[in-house]
C-alpha positions in Angstrom: 30.9 15.6 29.0 32.1 12.3 30.5 29.7 9.6 31.6 30.5 9.0 35.3 28.6 5.7 35.9 27.9 2.6 33.9 24.4 1.3 33.7 23.3 -1.4 36.2 21.2 -4.4 35.2 18.3 -2.7 37.0 18.8 0.5 34.9 18.5 -1.5 31.7 15.5 -3.3 33.0 13.7 0.0 33.7 14.8 1.3 30.3 13.7 -1.7 28.2 11.0 -3.3 30.3 9.3 -0.7 32.5 6.2 -1.6 34.4 4.8 2.0 34.2 5.4 4.9 31.9 4.3 8.5 32.0 4.0 10.4 28.7 4.7 14.0 29.6 3.3 16.2 26.8 0.6 13.6 25.9 -1.9 14.9 23.4 -5.4 14.1 22.1 -4.4 15.5 18.7 -4.0 12.6 16.2 -0.6 12.5 14.5 1.2 14.5 17.2 4.2 13.2 19.0 2.3 13.2 22.3 -0.6 11.3 20.8 1.5 8.8 18.8 3.6 8.0 21.9 0.5 7.1 24.0 -1.1 5.2 21.2 2.0 3.1 20.5 2.5 2.3 24.2 -1.1 1.2 24.5 -0.9 -1.1 21.6 2.6 -2.5 22.2 2.6 -4.0 25.7 0.8 -4.6 29.0 1.9 -1.9 31.4 0.5 1.2 33.2 0.4 4.2 30.9 -0.1 7.7 32.4 -0.7 10.6 30.1 0.5 13.9 31.5 -1.0 17.2 30.2 -2.2 20.0 32.5 -4.9 21.0 29.9 -6.6 17.6 29.5 -8.5 15.3 31.8 -8.5 12.3 29.4 -6.4 11.2 26.5 -7.2 8.1 24.4 -9.6 7.0 27.2 -6.9 7.2 29.8 -7.1 9.6 32.8 -4.7 12.5 32.2 -2.7 14.1 35.0 -1.5 17.7 35.4 2.0 16.7 36.4 4.0 13.5 36.9 3.9 14.3 40.6 0.1 13.8 40.5 0.3 10.2 39.4 -0.7 8.0 42.3 1.6 5.0 41.6 5.3 4.6 40.9 6.7 5.6 37.5 9.5 3.6 36.0 10.0 5.6 32.8 9.0 9.0 31.5 8.6 9.8 27.8 9.1 13.6 27.4 7.6 15.4 24.4 7.3 19.0 25.6 9.1 22.1 24.3 12.8 22.3 25.0 12.6 25.1 27.5 10.2 23.1 29.7 12.2 19.9 29.8 14.5 20.9 32.8 11.4 21.6 34.9 9.8 18.4 33.9 12.9 16.4 34.5 13.2 17.9 38.0 9.6 16.7 38.7 10.6 13.3 37.4 13.5 13.2 39.9 11.2 14.2 42.7 8.8 11.5 41.7 11.5 8.9 41.7 11.3 8.1 38.0 14.1 5.7 37.0 14.6 6.3 33.3 13.5 8.8 30.6 13.3 9.1 26.9 13.6 12.7 25.8 12.0 13.2 22.4 12.2 17.0 22.6 14.7 18.7 20.3 16.3 22.1 20.6 19.4 21.3 22.6 23.1 20.6 21.7 22.3 20.4 18.0 21.2 24.1 17.9 24.3 25.8 19.2 25.7 27.4 22.3 22.4 28.0 24.1 21.1 24.6 23.3 24.3 23.0 24.7 23.9 24.9 28.0 20.3 23.6 28.2 21.5 20.1 27.5 24.2 20.4 30.2 21.4 21.5 32.6 19.4 18.4 31.8 22.4 16.1 32.5 23.1 17.8 35.8 19.4 17.3 36.9 19.4 13.7 35.8 22.6 12.8 37.7 21.4 14.5 40.9 18.1 12.7 40.6 19.6 9.3 39.6 17.7 9.2 36.2 19.3 7.6 33.1 17.9 8.9 29.8 17.9 8.5 26.1 18.3 11.7 24.0 17.4 14.5 23.9 16.5 14.9 20.2 15.5 11.2 20.0 12.7 9.5 18.2 12.4 6.8 20.9 13.2 3.1 21.4 11.7 -0.3 21.3 12.1 -3.8 22.8 10.2 -6.6 21.1 10.8 -9.0 24.1 8.8 -6.8 26.5 6.7 -5.3 23.6 7.7 -1.8 24.5 7.8 1.0 21.8 8.1 4.7 22.4 8.4 5.2 18.6 4.7 5.6 18.3 4.2 2.5 16.2 1.0 0.6 16.5 0.5 -3.2 16.9 2.4 -6.2 18.1 6.1 -6.4 17.1 7.5 -9.7 16.1 10.6 -10.8 18.0 13.8 -11.2 16.1 17.7 -11.3 16.3 18.6 -7.8 15.0 19.3 -4.7 17.1 19.4 -1.3 15.4 21.2 1.7 17.0 21.2 5.1 15.3 22.4 8.6 16.1 19.6 9.9 13.8 15.9 9.4 14.5 14.9 9.4 10.8 17.7 7.0 9.8 16.7 4.7 12.6 13.1 4.8 11.4 14.2 4.2 7.8 16.5 1.3 8.6 13.8 -0.4 10.7 11.1 0.1 8.1 13.3 -1.1 5.2 14.6 -4.1 7.0 11.1 -5.0 8.3 9.8 -4.9 4.7 12.6 -7.4 3.7 11.3 -9.8 6.4 13.7 -8.9 9.2 12.5 -8.9 12.8 14.2 -7.1 15.7 15.3 -7.5 19.3 15.6 -3.8 20.0 16.1 -0.5 18.3 17.2 2.8 19.7 17.3 6.4 18.4 20.1 7.7 20.6 19.7 11.4 19.8 22.3 13.8 21.2 23.5 11.2 23.8 23.7 13.7 26.6 23.6 10.8 29.1 23.6 7.4 27.6 26.2 7.1 24.8 26.6 4.7 21.9 29.2 2.8 23.8 26.7 2.2 26.7 24.2 0.6 24.4 26.8 -1.5 22.7 28.1 -2.9 26.0 24.5 -3.9 26.7 23.8 -5.4 23.3 27.0 -7.3 23.3 25.7 -9.4 26.2 22.0 -9.4 25.1 21.0 -13.0 24.3 18.1 -11.7 22.2 20.5 -9.9 19.8 22.5 -11.9 17.2 23.5 -9.0 14.9 24.0 -5.3 15.6 23.4 -2.6 12.9 24.3 1.0 13.6 24.3 4.4 12.1 27.1 6.5 13.6 27.9 10.2 13.2 30.5 10.5 15.9 31.8 8.9 19.1 32.3 10.3 22.5 34.8 7.7 23.7 36.8 6.1 20.9 39.0 3.9 23.2 36.0 2.5 24.9 34.2 1.9 21.6 37.2 -0.1 20.3 37.2 -2.2 23.4 33.6 -3.1 23.3 33.5 -3.5 19.5 36.3 -6.0 19.6 34.4 -8.0 22.2 31.2 -7.8 20.1 32.6 -8.9 16.8 33.9 -12.2 18.2 30.4 -13.0 19.3 28.1 -11.5 16.7 28.4 -9.4 13.5 28.5 -5.6 14.0 27.7 -3.5 10.8 28.1 0.2 10.8 27.2 3.1 8.5 29.6 5.9 9.5 29.0 9.4 8.1 30.9 12.6 8.5 33.9 11.6 6.4 33.8 14.7 4.2 34.1 18.3 5.2 30.5 19.1 4.4 29.0 16.0 5.9 31.0 16.7 9.1 29.3 20.1 9.3 25.9 18.5 8.8 26.6 16.0 11.6 27.6 18.9 14.0 24.4 20.7 13.2 22.3 17.6 13.5 23.2 16.0 16.8 26.1 18.1 18.0 28.6 15.2 17.5 32.1 15.7 16.3 32.6 13.5 13.3 36.4 13.2 13.5 38.9 12.0 10.9 37.4 9.4 8.6 40.7 7.5 8.2 40.9 7.0 12.0 37.4 5.5 12.1 38.2 3.2 9.2 41.4 1.9 10.9 39.5 1.5 14.2 36.7 -0.5 12.5 39.2 -2.8 10.7 41.2 -3.5 13.9 38.1 -4.4 15.8 36.2 -6.5 13.2 33.5 -3.9 12.5 32.0 -4.3 9.0 31.8 -0.7 7.7 29.4 0.0 4.8 28.7 3.1 2.8 24.9 3.5 3.2 21.8 1.9 4.6 21.1 -0.1 1.5 24.5 -1.8 1.7 23.9 -2.3 5.4 20.6 -4.1 4.7 22.2 -6.2 2.0 25.0 -7.3 4.3 22.8 -7.9 7.3 20.4 -10.1 5.2 23.4 -12.1 3.9 24.7 -12.6 7.5 21.2 -13.7 8.6 20.5 -16.1 5.7 23.7 -17.7 4.7 27.1 -19.1 6.0 30.3 -17.1 5.8 32.5 -18.1 2.8 35.8 -19.8 3.6 37.6 -17.7 1.1 37.1 -15.3 -1.8 36.8 -17.7 -4.7 33.4 -17.3 -6.5 31.5 -19.6 -8.8 29.0 -17.9 -11.2 26.1 -19.9 -12.6 24.4 -17.7 -15.2 21.4 -18.2 -17.5 23.3 -16.1 -20.1 26.8 -15.0 -21.1 26.2 -11.3 -20.7 25.0 -11.3 -17.1 27.8 -13.8 -16.2 30.5 -11.5 -17.7 29.1 -8.5 -15.9 29.0 -10.4 -12.6 32.6 -11.6 -13.1 33.8 -8.1 -13.6 31.9 -6.9 -10.5 33.5 -9.6 -8.4 37.1 -8.8 -9.6 36.6 -5.1 -8.9 35.7 -6.0 -5.3 38.9 -8.1 -4.9 37.1 -11.5 -5.3 38.6 -14.2 -7.5 36.8 -16.5 -10.0 37.5 -20.0 -8.8 39.2 -22.3 -11.4 36.8 -25.3 -11.8 38.2 -28.7 -11.1 38.2 -31.2 -13.9 35.7 -33.4 -12.1 33.4 -30.4 -11.9 33.7 -29.8 -15.7 32.8 -33.4 -16.3 29.7 -33.1 -14.1 28.6 -30.0 -15.9 29.1 -31.6 -19.3 26.3 -34.0 -18.5 23.7 -31.2 -18.3 25.0 -28.6 -20.7 25.3 -28.6 -24.5 28.7 -29.1 -26.1 28.9 -25.4 -26.9 29.2 -24.3 -23.3 32.6 -22.6 -22.7 33.8 -25.1 -20.0 34.9 -22.4 -17.6 33.8 -20.1 -14.8 31.4 -18.2 -15.2 29.3 -21.2 -16.2 26.9 -20.1 -19.0 23.8 -22.3 -18.8 23.5 -22.4 -22.6 20.5 -24.6 -22.6 18.5 -25.2 -19.4 15.6 -22.7 -19.0 14.5 -21.2 -15.7 11.6 -23.7 -15.6 14.0 -26.6 -15.4 14.9 -26.2 -11.8 16.0 -29.8 -11.4 18.8 -29.3 -13.9 19.7 -25.9 -12.4 19.9 -27.6 -9.0 22.3 -30.2 -10.3 24.5 -27.6 -11.8 24.5 -25.6 -8.6 25.4 -28.8 -6.6 28.4 -29.4 -8.9 29.7 -25.9 -8.1 29.1 -26.3 -4.4 31.1 -29.6 -4.4 34.1 -28.0 -6.1 36.9 -27.3 -3.5 38.0 -24.3 -5.5 34.7 -22.5 -5.0 33.8 -20.7 -1.7 30.5 -19.0 -2.8 28.1 -19.2 -5.7 26.2 -16.5 -7.5 23.2 -17.9 -9.3 21.8 -15.7 -12.1 18.5 -17.3 -13.0 14.9 -16.1 -12.7 13.7 -19.2 -10.8 11.3 -17.0 -8.9 9.2 -14.1 -10.1 7.3 -11.2 -8.5 3.5 -11.1 -8.6 3.3 -8.6 -11.4 5.2 -10.9 -13.7 3.1 -13.9 -12.7 -0.1 -12.0 -13.5 1.0 -10.0 -16.6 3.4 -12.4 -18.2 2.1 -15.8 -17.2 -1.6 -14.8 -16.8 -1.9 -16.7 -13.5 -4.9 -16.3 -11.2 -4.9 -16.1 -7.4 -5.0 -19.9 -6.7 -2.5 -20.5 -9.5 -0.1 -18.0 -7.9 -0.4 -19.8 -4.6 0.6 -23.1 -6.2 3.4 -21.4 -8.1 4.7 -19.8 -4.8 4.7 -23.2 -3.2 6.8 -24.6 -6.0 9.2 -21.6 -5.6 9.3 -22.2 -1.8 10.4 -25.8 -2.3 13.1 -24.7 -4.8 14.4 -22.0 -2.5 14.5 -24.4 0.4 16.5 -26.9 -1.6 19.1 -24.2 -2.4 19.2 -23.1 1.2 19.8 -26.7 2.4 22.6 -27.2 -0.1 24.3 -23.9 0.9 24.3 -24.8 4.6 25.3 -28.4 3.9 28.5 -27.2 2.1 29.1 -24.1 4.2 29.1 -21.9 1.1 26.7 -19.0 0.6 24.6 -19.0 -2.5 23.4 -15.6 -3.7 20.4 -15.5 -6.0 20.6 -12.4 -8.3 17.4 -11.1 -9.7 17.2 -11.0 -13.5 13.9 -9.2 -13.4 11.8 -7.4 -10.8 12.1 -9.0 -7.3 11.5 -8.4 -3.6 11.8 -4.7 -3.9 8.5 -4.7 -5.9 6.8 -7.6 -4.1 6.8 -7.7 -0.2 5.3 -11.2 -0.4 8.3 -12.4 -2.3 10.7 -10.6 0.0 9.2 -12.4 3.0 9.4 -15.8 1.1 13.1 -15.6 0.2 14.0 -14.4 3.7 11.9 -17.0 5.4 13.6 -19.8 3.4 17.1 -18.4 4.3 18.1 -17.3 0.8 20.6 -14.5 0.2 19.2 -12.3 -2.7 20.6 -9.3 -4.5 19.2 -7.0 -7.2 22.5 -6.7 -9.1 26.0 -8.0 -9.4 27.8 -5.0 -8.0 25.8 -5.1 -4.7 26.3 -8.9 -4.5 30.0 -8.6 -5.0 30.3 -5.9 -2.4 28.4 -8.0 0.2 30.6 -11.0 -0.5 33.7 -8.9 0.0 32.4 -7.9 3.4 31.5 -11.5 4.4 34.9 -12.7 3.2 36.7 -10.0 5.1 34.8 -10.8 8.3 35.5 -14.5 8.0 39.2 -13.8 7.7 39.0 -11.5 10.7 37.4 -14.2 12.8 39.9 -16.8 11.7 42.8 -14.5 12.5 41.4 -13.6 15.9 40.8 -17.3 16.7 44.4 -18.2 15.8 45.9 -15.7 18.2 
């Protein structure tokens, strides 16, 4: 079904920064959708919250109402968590009340088949007649850190950040947000779009393109309603801010799964791939790759080309990394003679005098020497990015079990690591060349404190060479796209 009207600024204001919200289907039962929604709204912002439940007089110390029509004041937004068959009646009441926007968490619509699609069409008709714009149905909610709004049911203040997450799957939205947050990422907004009976992915993208709080957009897409409009808005987005997409439904079986999940038509995978490449969208295979790429875009500069320098604490890791880079279409930069001479000052005569640079001598503890070696590679005009394979930082388990450090000693060690990381970050930005730190042992995945540290200091990190090379390929491609667009 086509979307007849574009959202107005007032519509977006009511959606992301409502002054009053009714939770229809609110519940006193801990852990239920109706309870989580009220609890999350109470903890995440300063606004009027009205629980609606005809069988309750009070929910979480708030007066409960039998119907949205019984609420004495205006209602900007309704969060609907009742059974699917009751949603049309509830939405009619919202229209009579003058509710501006809605988030329909309830499932049992287009994703279930013919009868569900009829029910979904009924919702859309009611909303259009009542001038209500809504997310969903079959959504898990949305959040805006600027207004401290969350219909996701999460508790506590949300830190503001530059990343917007958009997902046509509630569970994928939740997974992406949680994993990125664990890596130290903060968000501007995130939206579980659900079945998109009213607001479509293209609507949200048009808004996020112009949203000053959003610097990077990450999306999980199963299918698009308006491919032409998507391409138009995507092309506009990618000249302003990176746009990373996980697109599923490219195989026959996954396309069937998509249809049964949100009712979306997945379409030909090759068509999507071509559309993304034409519009500057960075397509990744899964949410892990999306997270890797997003962190690299947040924390480091874009490489000017595809020539990589490898600085490794051992020959084996260096060889494995070189192979991974070449498989991803990256090139090993040929070191300039002046660079070889600089490296000769710090490395023993047996070093191979080529890229990858095997640090056959300095230990991880000799950061000053490693920093000088790194600087030599960054100064080389034949190098566009550097992969550093050295355990210059360690997770808490290693510090305790291997080095026997106590709490205060760990704090001092972390401070030393912070200074080392900051030194690397400054050099990367100074030369406009990303530096990736590859973990030789356990890293941020096993130590949230370490994940926060490396992200806070603006360091691009990876757990293995293959993932690092894949991300560098994405960054190189995006830089070339931007350069080609700018030259037209």
